[in-house]
C-alpha positions in Angstrom: 261.3 103.6 102.3 261.5 106.9 100.4 258.8 108.5 102.6 260.7 107.5 105.7 263.8 109.1 104.5 261.9 112.3 103.6 260.4 112.5 107.1 263.9 112.2 108.6 265.2 115.0 106.4 262.3 117.4 107.3 262.9 116.6 111.0 266.5 117.5 110.9 265.8 120.7 108.9 263.3 121.9 111.4 265.5 121.0 114.4 268.4 122.8 112.9 266.5 126.0 112.3 265.6 126.1 116.0 269.3 126.1 117.1 270.7 129.6 117.5 274.3 130.5 116.9 274.7 131.3 120.6 273.7 127.8 121.6 276.6 126.2 119.7 279.5 125.1 122.0 282.7 126.6 121.0 285.9 124.5 121.5 289.3 126.2 121.8 292.4 124.5 120.3 294.8 123.1 122.9 297.4 125.6 123.9 301.2 124.7 123.4 302.7 123.2 126.5 305.5 125.4 127.9 309.0 124.5 126.6 311.2 122.8 129.1 314.1 124.8 130.5 316.7 122.7 128.7 315.3 123.9 125.3 316.1 127.5 126.0 319.0 127.2 128.4 321.5 124.3 128.0 322.1 122.6 131.3 325.6 121.9 132.6 326.7 118.8 134.6 329.7 117.3 136.2 328.2 113.9 136.2 326.8 113.6 132.6 327.8 114.2 129.0 324.9 116.0 127.4 323.5 116.1 123.9 320.7 118.4 122.8 319.5 118.9 119.2 316.4 119.8 117.2 315.0 119.1 113.7 312.5 120.9 111.5 309.5 118.6 111.0 308.4 120.5 107.9 311.7 119.8 106.1 312.0 116.3 107.4 308.3 115.2 108.0 309.1 111.4 108.2 312.4 110.9 110.1 312.7 114.1 112.0 313.0 112.2 115.3 315.8 110.0 114.1 317.7 113.0 112.6 317.4 115.0 115.8 318.6 111.9 117.8 321.7 111.5 115.6 322.5 115.2 116.0 322.1 115.0 119.7 324.6 112.0 119.9 327.0 114.1 117.8 326.5 117.0 120.2 327.2 114.7 123.1 330.4 113.3 121.4 331.7 116.9 121.0 331.6 117.4 124.7 334.0 114.4 125.3 337.4 115.8 125.8 339.9 114.2 123.4 343.6 115.2 123.3 346.8 113.7 122.1 348.8 112.5 125.1 352.6 112.4 125.3 353.3 108.7 125.1 350.6 108.1 122.4 351.2 106.7 118.9 350.0 109.9 117.3 352.4 112.0 119.3 355.3 109.6 118.3 354.3 109.9 114.6 354.4 113.7 114.9 357.8 113.7 116.6 359.2 111.4 113.9 357.7 113.6 111.1 355.6 110.7 109.8 352.4 112.6 110.6 352.1 116.3 110.6 350.1 118.0 113.5 347.2 118.7 111.1 347.2 115.1 109.9 347.2 113.8 113.4 344.4 116.2 114.3 342.4 115.0 111.3 342.8 111.3 112.4 341.7 112.3 115.9 338.6 114.1 114.9 337.4 111.5 112.5 337.6 108.7 115.1 334.0 107.7 115.8 332.7 108.0 119.4 329.9 105.5 120.1 327.7 105.7 123.1 325.9 102.8 124.8 323.3 102.9 127.6 322.6 106.6 127.2 319.2 107.9 128.4 316.6 110.1 126.8 315.9 112.8 129.4 313.0 114.3 127.3 311.7 115.5 124.0 309.5 118.5 123.1 307.6 119.6 120.0 306.8 123.2 119.2 305.0 124.1 116.0 307.3 122.7 113.3 310.3 122.0 115.6 311.2 118.8 117.4 313.7 118.8 120.3 315.5 115.9 122.1 317.7 115.8 125.2 320.1 112.9 125.7 322.7 112.2 128.3 325.1 109.5 129.6 326.8 109.1 132.9 330.5 110.1 132.6 331.5 107.2 134.9 329.4 104.8 132.8 330.9 106.1 129.6 334.5 105.7 131.0 333.7 102.1 132.0 332.2 101.4 128.6 335.3 102.9 127.0 337.7 100.9 129.2 335.9 97.7 128.3 335.9 98.4 124.6 339.5 99.4 124.7 340.5 96.2 126.4 338.7 94.2 123.8 340.4 96.2 121.0 343.8 95.7 122.6 343.2 91.9 122.9 342.1 91.7 119.3 345.1 93.7 118.2 347.6 91.5 120.1 346.0 88.4 118.7 346.7 89.7 115.2 350.2 90.8 116.2 351.0 87.3 117.4 349.8 85.8 114.1 352.0 88.3 112.2 355.0 87.1 114.2 354.3 83.5 113.1 354.1 84.7 109.4 357.4 86.6 109.8 359.1 83.5 111.2 358.2 81.7 107.9 359.4 84.8 105.9 355.8 85.3 104.6 356.1 89.1 104.5 352.9 89.5 102.5 350.6 88.0 105.2 352.8 89.4 108.0 352.5 93.0 106.8 348.7 92.6 106.3 348.3 91.3 109.8 350.5 94.0 111.3 348.5 96.8 109.6 345.2 95.2 110.7 346.5 94.9 114.3 347.5 98.6 114.3 344.1 99.7 112.9 342.3 97.5 115.5 343.2 100.1 118.1 343.0 103.2 115.9 340.3 104.9 118.1 343.0 104.9 120.9 346.0 106.2 119.0 345.8 109.5 120.9 346.5 107.8 124.3 349.1 105.3 125.6 348.1 101.7 124.8 349.8 99.5 127.3 349.3 95.8 127.0 350.7 93.1 129.2 351.5 89.9 127.3 350.9 86.4 128.7 354.6 86.3 129.5 354.3 89.5 131.6 356.0 91.9 129.1 354.4 95.4 129.1 354.1 96.7 125.6 353.1 100.0 124.1 351.2 97.9 121.6 350.6 100.3 118.7 354.2 101.6 118.9 355.5 98.0 119.0 353.5 97.1 115.9 354.7 100.1 114.0 358.3 99.2 115.1 357.9 95.8 113.4 356.5 97.4 110.3 359.6 99.6 110.1 361.8 96.6 110.7 360.3 94.8 107.7 360.7 97.8 105.5 364.3 98.6 106.5 365.3 94.9 106.2 363.7 94.3 102.9 366.0 94.3 99.8 365.1 93.9 96.1 367.9 92.2 94.1 368.7 90.5 90.9 371.6 88.2 90.0 371.8 89.9 86.6 374.1 92.9 86.2 372.4 93.6 82.8 370.0 92.1 80.4 371.4 91.5 76.9 369.0 91.4 74.0 370.4 90.2 70.7 369.7 88.0 67.8 370.7 84.8 69.6 367.8 85.2 72.1 365.6 86.8 69.5 365.6 90.0 71.7 363.7 88.4 74.5 365.3 87.6 77.9 363.9 86.5 81.3 365.2 88.2 84.4 364.8 86.8 88.0 364.0 89.4 90.7 364.4 88.4 94.3 363.0 89.9 97.5 365.3 89.2 100.5 364.5 89.8 104.2 367.2 89.1 106.8 369.1 87.1 104.2 366.1 84.9 103.4 363.7 84.8 100.5 360.6 86.8 101.3 357.2 85.6 100.1 354.3 87.7 99.1 356.2 91.0 98.5 354.3 93.2 96.0 356.5 94.7 93.3 356.0 96.7 90.2 358.2 96.0 87.1 358.5 98.2 84.1 360.7 98.5 81.0 360.2 100.5 77.7 358.2 98.8 75.0 357.0 99.8 71.5 353.6 100.4 73.0 353.3 102.2 76.4 352.4 99.8 79.2 351.7 100.6 82.8 354.1 99.1 85.4 353.1 95.5 85.9 352.1 94.5 89.5 353.4 91.1 90.7 354.2 89.4 94.0 357.1 87.2 94.9 356.4 83.5 95.1 357.3 80.9 97.8 361.0 81.1 96.7 361.0 84.9 97.0 361.3 85.4 93.3 359.4 86.6 90.3 360.3 86.3 86.7 360.2 89.2 84.3 360.2 88.6 80.5 361.9 91.5 78.9 361.0 91.8 75.2 359.6 94.2 72.6 362.1 96.9 73.5 362.4 99.5 70.7 365.9 99.5 69.1 366.1 103.3 69.3 365.4 103.5 73.1 368.1 105.5 74.9 369.6 103.8 77.9 366.7 101.3 78.4 366.5 99.6 81.8 364.2 97.3 83.9 362.9 99.2 86.9 361.6 97.3 89.9 360.0 99.0 92.9 358.1 98.0 96.1 354.3 98.3 95.4 353.1 99.9 98.6 349.5 99.8 97.3 349.7 96.0 97.2 350.1 95.9 101.0 347.0 98.1 101.7 343.8 96.1 102.2 340.5 97.5 101.0 339.2 97.8 104.6 342.0 100.1 105.8 342.5 103.8 105.4 344.7 104.2 102.3 346.0 107.6 103.1 347.2 106.7 106.6 348.7 103.4 105.4 350.7 105.2 102.7 352.1 107.6 105.3 353.1 104.7 107.5 354.7 102.6 104.7 356.5 105.5 103.0 358.2 106.6 106.1 361.0 104.0 105.6 361.9 103.8 101.9 362.8 100.4 100.4 365.5 100.3 97.7 364.4 100.2 94.1 366.3 98.2 91.5 367.4 99.2 88.0 368.8 96.6 85.7 370.3 98.1 82.5 369.2 96.6 79.2 371.8 96.2 76.4 370.4 96.2 72.9 372.9 94.5 70.6 371.7 95.4 67.2 372.2 92.7 64.5 374.6 93.3 61.6 373.9 92.5 57.9 375.7 91.5 54.8 373.9 92.5 51.5 374.2 90.3 48.3 372.4 91.7 45.3 372.0 90.4 41.8 370.3 93.1 39.7 369.8 92.5 36.0 368.1 94.5 33.2 366.7 92.4 30.4 368.9 89.5 31.5 372.1 91.6 31.6 373.8 92.7 34.9 373.2 96.3 35.7 376.2 98.5 36.3 374.6 100.3 39.3 373.0 98.2 42.0 370.0 100.5 42.8 368.3 98.1 45.1 371.4 97.2 47.2 372.1 100.9 47.7 368.4 101.4 48.8 368.7 98.5 51.4 372.0 99.9 52.7 370.5 103.4 53.2 367.4 102.0 54.9 369.5 100.0 57.4 371.7 102.9 58.2 368.8 105.2 58.8 367.5 102.6 61.3 370.8 102.5 63.1 372.0 99.1 61.8 375.4 98.4 60.4 376.8 96.0 57.8 379.6 93.6 58.3 381.6 91.0 56.3 379.8 87.9 55.2 381.6 85.7 57.8 380.8 88.0 60.7 377.3 89.3 59.9 374.3 88.1 61.9 372.1 88.0 58.8 372.5 87.8 55.0 370.2 89.8 52.8 369.9 88.4 49.3 368.3 90.5 46.5 367.5 89.0 43.1 366.0 91.3 40.4 365.6 91.2 36.7 363.4 93.0 34.1 361.9 91.5 31.0 360.1 93.2 28.1 356.3 93.3 28.2 355.9 94.6 24.6 354.8 97.9 23.2 351.4 99.5 22.9 351.2 102.4 20.3 354.0 104.8 21.5 354.7 103.2 24.9 356.9 100.3 26.0 356.4 98.1 29.0 358.8 96.1 31.3 358.1 93.7 34.2 360.4 93.4 37.2 360.8 90.1 39.0 362.0 90.9 42.5 362.9 88.5 45.4 364.1 89.4 48.9 365.4 86.8 51.4 366.9 87.1 54.9 369.0 84.2 56.3 370.3 83.7 59.8 374.0 83.5 59.2 374.7 81.7 62.5 372.1 79.0 62.1 371.7 79.0 58.3 367.9 79.4 58.7 365.5 81.4 56.5 364.0 84.2 58.6 362.1 86.2 56.0 361.2 86.0 52.3 359.1 87.9 49.8 358.9 88.0 46.0 356.8 89.4 43.2 356.7 89.2 39.3 354.2 92.0 38.7 356.1 95.3 39.1 355.4 97.0 35.8 357.1 100.0 34.3 355.8 102.0 31.3 357.8 104.5 29.4 358.7 105.6 25.8 361.4 102.9 25.5 362.2 99.5 26.9 365.3 100.7 28.9 363.2 103.6 30.3 360.4 101.2 31.2 362.9 98.9 32.9 364.3 101.8 35.0 360.7 102.8 35.9 360.0 99.2 37.1 363.2 99.3 39.2 362.2 102.6 40.8 358.8 101.0 41.8 360.7 98.0 43.2 362.9 100.3 45.3 359.8 102.0 46.8 358.3 98.6 47.5 361.4 97.5 49.4 361.6 100.7 51.5 357.9 101.1 52.2 357.0 97.5 53.0 359.3 94.6 52.6 362.3 95.9 54.7 360.0 96.9 57.6 358.4 93.5 57.6 361.9 91.9 57.4 363.0 93.7 60.6 359.7 92.8 62.4 360.5 89.2 61.7 363.7 89.3 63.7 363.3 92.0 66.3 
């Protein structure tokens, strides 16, 4: 086997040496085919819309043909004449200052043009470049557009009819959603008149009729409350519910999105809610700081709540903001509680001449904007009980312990609202009286820094 292979090798070697370079057949690479005329000079036609584009194969080695085709379709779309006509929805929005001319132009240019049944006239490749030529019959395109527009108009009218049924049931939420979707169903044709003949024979400019109904809802919608003001006081523990109503044509309106907001001790974003079947929503007003100047409950229409995720938010806001809906402000009246202070302050079992703790409580309440009243008229009674006892002497120092108790009683209902006490406030000085005074000073700090703040939190 090895000898056979050797013989073959020698045969090929000898044969190869006998072949001269001149006897080798030379093959020339195929020459590039000449470029079609449409590559170098764009054709014109009265019968066709034309789209021509190219793509670099080196930059896009995989999908160059698809990219070129997409560019050619865009090129073909740019040759379709689109203008805003006099009776069109876009023109009406410009005249009524809802849309600016630039805004309408932007809507017009962003409307997608889709072609069906177009033909590929040819394609050509040269070096690293790929060219493609598409066209569609203008008459075929117009027929296609007429068919698509009729389908869109029918879909829009079906949604419009459903919206009318919702409005008859005062379901403004679903009604507005259906109207907006009906309007956007014919968005590609907003630049031209959109006549639609109803089954009853009525000829409607459909998009303008839909928008007229949207305006009618907005202009007829009212946000109300039976309350002229919200009173927060000790009787309701500074928490009060308020009923908000949405009214349309004198009837409760369901599904109206609203935002509610009032000042709280911690900043909270406006709360989003929608009216229920009775056209109402309940707002619980509480945790309003006592020092808030002119607090009020604010209720507004939440336009964002009417804009579905599949609709253009920017356009919807322009449409819905064109007819403002009233907002509602309900004042909040903070009736601060009044206090009566009773204090029994003793030193080593004997009544003190100066009531240090009662003065401290009075000063604290004044700084917080509260007032005192007589025992019979006050909302709350503050009782202070304090007494020091000797805790003995150590070398040159004397010690005293203060027993301190603070209670807060609801004077109207005779209920205990807050209580705190301690027996461990220690004062150390050179004498017992001085140690007692030191203990009272610490007791005063304890009241101001902790107990009185906790007491107010218990009732506010």
